C-alpha positions as a Markdown table, in Angstrom:
| # | Residue | x | y | z |
|---|---|---|---|---|
| 1 | Unk | 8.0 | 15.0 | 14.8 |
| 2 | Unk | 5.6 | 17.9 | 14.3 |
| 3 | Unk | 2.5 | 18.6 | 16.4 |
| 4 | Unk | -0.4 | 19.0 | 14.1 |
| 5 | Unk | -3.2 | 19.9 | 16.6 |
| 6 | Unk | -2.1 | 20.7 | 20.1 |
| 7 | Unk | -5.6 | 21.5 | 21.3 |
| 8 | Unk | -6.7 | 18.0 | 20.4 |
| 9 | Unk | -3.8 | 16.6 | 22.3 |
| 10 | Unk | -4.6 | 18.7 | 25.4 |
| 11 | Unk | -8.2 | 17.6 | 25.3 |
| 12 | Unk | -7.2 | 14.0 | 24.9 |
| 13 | Unk | -4.6 | 14.2 | 27.8 |
| 14 | Unk | -7.2 | 15.9 | 30.0 |
| 15 | Unk | -9.8 | 13.2 | 29.3 |
| 16 | Unk | -7.2 | 10.5 | 29.9 |
| 17 | Unk | -6.2 | 12.0 | 33.2 |
| 18 | Unk | -9.9 | 12.2 | 34.2 |
| 19 | Unk | -10.5 | 8.5 | 33.3 |
| 20 | Unk | -7.4 | 7.3 | 35.1 |
| 21 | Unk | -8.1 | 9.4 | 38.2 |
| 22 | Unk | -11.7 | 8.1 | 38.4 |
| 23 | Unk | -10.7 | 4.5 | 37.7 |
| 24 | Unk | -8.0 | 4.7 | 40.5 |
| 25 | Unk | -10.5 | 6.2 | 42.9 |
| 26 | Unk | -13.1 | 3.5 | 42.0 |
| 27 | Unk | -10.6 | 0.7 | 42.4 |
| 28 | Unk | -9.0 | 1.8 | 45.7 |
| 29 | Unk | -11.7 | 3.8 | 47.5 |
| 30 | Unk | -15.3 | 3.1 | 46.4 |
| 31 | Unk | -15.0 | -0.6 | 45.6 |
| 32 | Unk | -13.2 | -1.3 | 48.9 |
| 33 | Unk | -16.1 | 0.2 | 50.9 |
| 34 | Unk | -14.5 | 3.4 | 52.1 |
| 35 | Unk | -17.3 | 5.7 | 50.7 |
| 36 | Unk | -20.7 | 5.7 | 52.3 |
| 37 | Unk | -23.8 | 7.0 | 50.5 |
| 38 | Unk | -27.2 | 7.5 | 52.0 |
| 39 | Unk | -29.8 | 4.8 | 51.4 |
| 40 | Unk | -32.5 | 7.3 | 50.6 |
| 41 | Unk | -31.8 | 10.7 | 49.0 |
| 42 | Unk | -33.6 | 12.5 | 46.2 |
| 43 | Unk | -30.4 | 13.0 | 44.3 |
| 44 | Unk | -29.0 | 9.4 | 44.7 |
| 45 | Unk | -30.4 | 7.8 | 41.5 |
| 46 | Unk | -29.0 | 10.6 | 39.3 |
| 47 | Unk | -25.7 | 10.6 | 41.1 |
| 48 | Unk | -25.2 | 6.8 | 40.7 |
| 49 | Unk | -26.3 | 6.9 | 37.1 |
| 50 | Unk | -23.7 | 9.6 | 36.4 |
| 51 | Unk | -20.9 | 7.6 | 38.1 |
| 52 | Unk | -21.9 | 4.4 | 36.2 |
| 53 | Unk | -22.1 | 6.1 | 32.8 |
| 54 | Unk | -18.9 | 8.2 | 33.2 |
| 55 | Unk | -17.3 | 9.2 | 30.7 |
| 56 | Unk | -19.9 | 8.4 | 28.1 |
| 57 | Unk | -22.8 | 9.9 | 29.9 |
| 58 | Unk | -24.4 | 13.3 | 29.0 |
| 59 | Unk | -23.4 | 14.8 | 32.4 |
| 60 | Unk | -20.1 | 14.1 | 34.2 |
| 61 | Unk | -19.6 | 17.0 | 36.6 |
| 62 | Unk | -20.5 | 15.0 | 39.7 |
| 63 | Unk | -18.3 | 12.0 | 38.8 |
| 64 | Unk | -15.4 | 14.3 | 38.0 |
| 65 | Unk | -15.7 | 16.3 | 41.2 |
| 66 | Unk | -16.2 | 13.0 | 43.2 |
| 67 | Unk | -12.9 | 11.6 | 41.9 |
| 68 | Unk | -11.1 | 14.9 | 42.5 |
| 69 | Unk | -12.4 | 15.1 | 46.1 |
| 70 | Unk | -11.6 | 11.5 | 47.0 |
| 71 | Unk | -8.2 | 11.8 | 45.4 |
| 72 | Unk | -7.5 | 14.9 | 47.5 |
| 73 | Unk | -8.8 | 13.3 | 50.7 |
| 74 | Unk | -6.7 | 10.2 | 50.1 |
| 75 | Unk | -3.5 | 12.3 | 49.6 |
| 76 | Unk | -4.2 | 14.4 | 52.8 |
| 77 | Unk | -5.6 | 11.7 | 55.0 |
| 78 | Unk | -2.7 | 11.1 | 57.3 |
| 79 | Unk | -1.5 | 14.7 | 57.7 |
| 80 | Unk | -3.2 | 16.9 | 60.3 |
| 81 | Unk | -3.7 | 20.5 | 59.4 |
| 82 | Unk | -1.0 | 21.9 | 61.7 |
| 83 | Unk | 1.6 | 19.4 | 60.3 |
| 84 | Unk | 0.7 | 20.5 | 56.8 |
| 85 | Unk | 1.0 | 24.1 | 57.8 |
| 86 | Unk | 4.5 | 23.7 | 59.3 |
| 87 | Unk | 5.6 | 21.5 | 56.3 |
| 88 | Unk | 4.6 | 24.3 | 53.9 |
| 89 | Unk | 6.4 | 26.9 | 56.0 |
| 90 | Unk | 9.5 | 24.7 | 56.0 |
| 91 | Unk | 9.3 | 24.3 | 52.3 |
| 92 | Unk | 9.0 | 28.1 | 51.9 |
| 93 | Unk | 11.9 | 28.7 | 54.2 |
| 94 | Unk | 14.1 | 26.2 | 52.2 |
| 95 | Unk | 13.3 | 28.1 | 49.0 |
| 96 | Unk | 14.3 | 31.5 | 50.3 |
| 97 | Unk | 17.9 | 32.2 | 51.0 |
| 98 | Unk | 18.8 | 33.1 | 54.6 |
| 99 | Unk | 19.5 | 36.7 | 55.3 |
| 100 | Unk | 22.6 | 37.4 | 57.3 |
| 101 | Unk | 22.3 | 40.7 | 59.2 |
| 102 | Unk | 25.9 | 41.6 | 60.2 |
| 103 | Unk | 24.6 | 44.6 | 62.3 |
| 104 | Unk | 22.4 | 42.3 | 64.4 |
| 105 | Unk | 25.4 | 40.0 | 65.0 |
| 106 | Unk | 27.5 | 43.0 | 66.2 |
| 107 | Unk | 24.8 | 44.4 | 68.4 |
| 108 | Unk | 24.0 | 41.0 | 69.9 |
| 109 | Unk | 27.5 | 40.3 | 71.0 |
| 110 | Unk | 28.6 | 43.9 | 71.7 |
| 111 | Unk | 31.3 | 44.0 | 69.1 |
| 112 | Unk | 30.6 | 47.6 | 68.0 |
């Protein structure tokens, strides 16, 4: 199988991921009532129009950023910041091999 136009496939894949991410966020977060919007805001009609017409609307930046933000919040919801910090530090430590300093060992136990 030969790839004819890889740029088309990349655009199609990116669009598919955007659609699936927004549909997942809509189904699990917005429709279940976990997102609150103000009743009166000057930007609210345009924002709702953009969400409703996504991906066929003229503008889709707010809908795309909303889905990304809600997806990120959902994945980090149950992990406090300090826990995430220590988890990342442990992952970094697991990737780097331990350094054995023979001189420290000898100095510590007075073997030299």
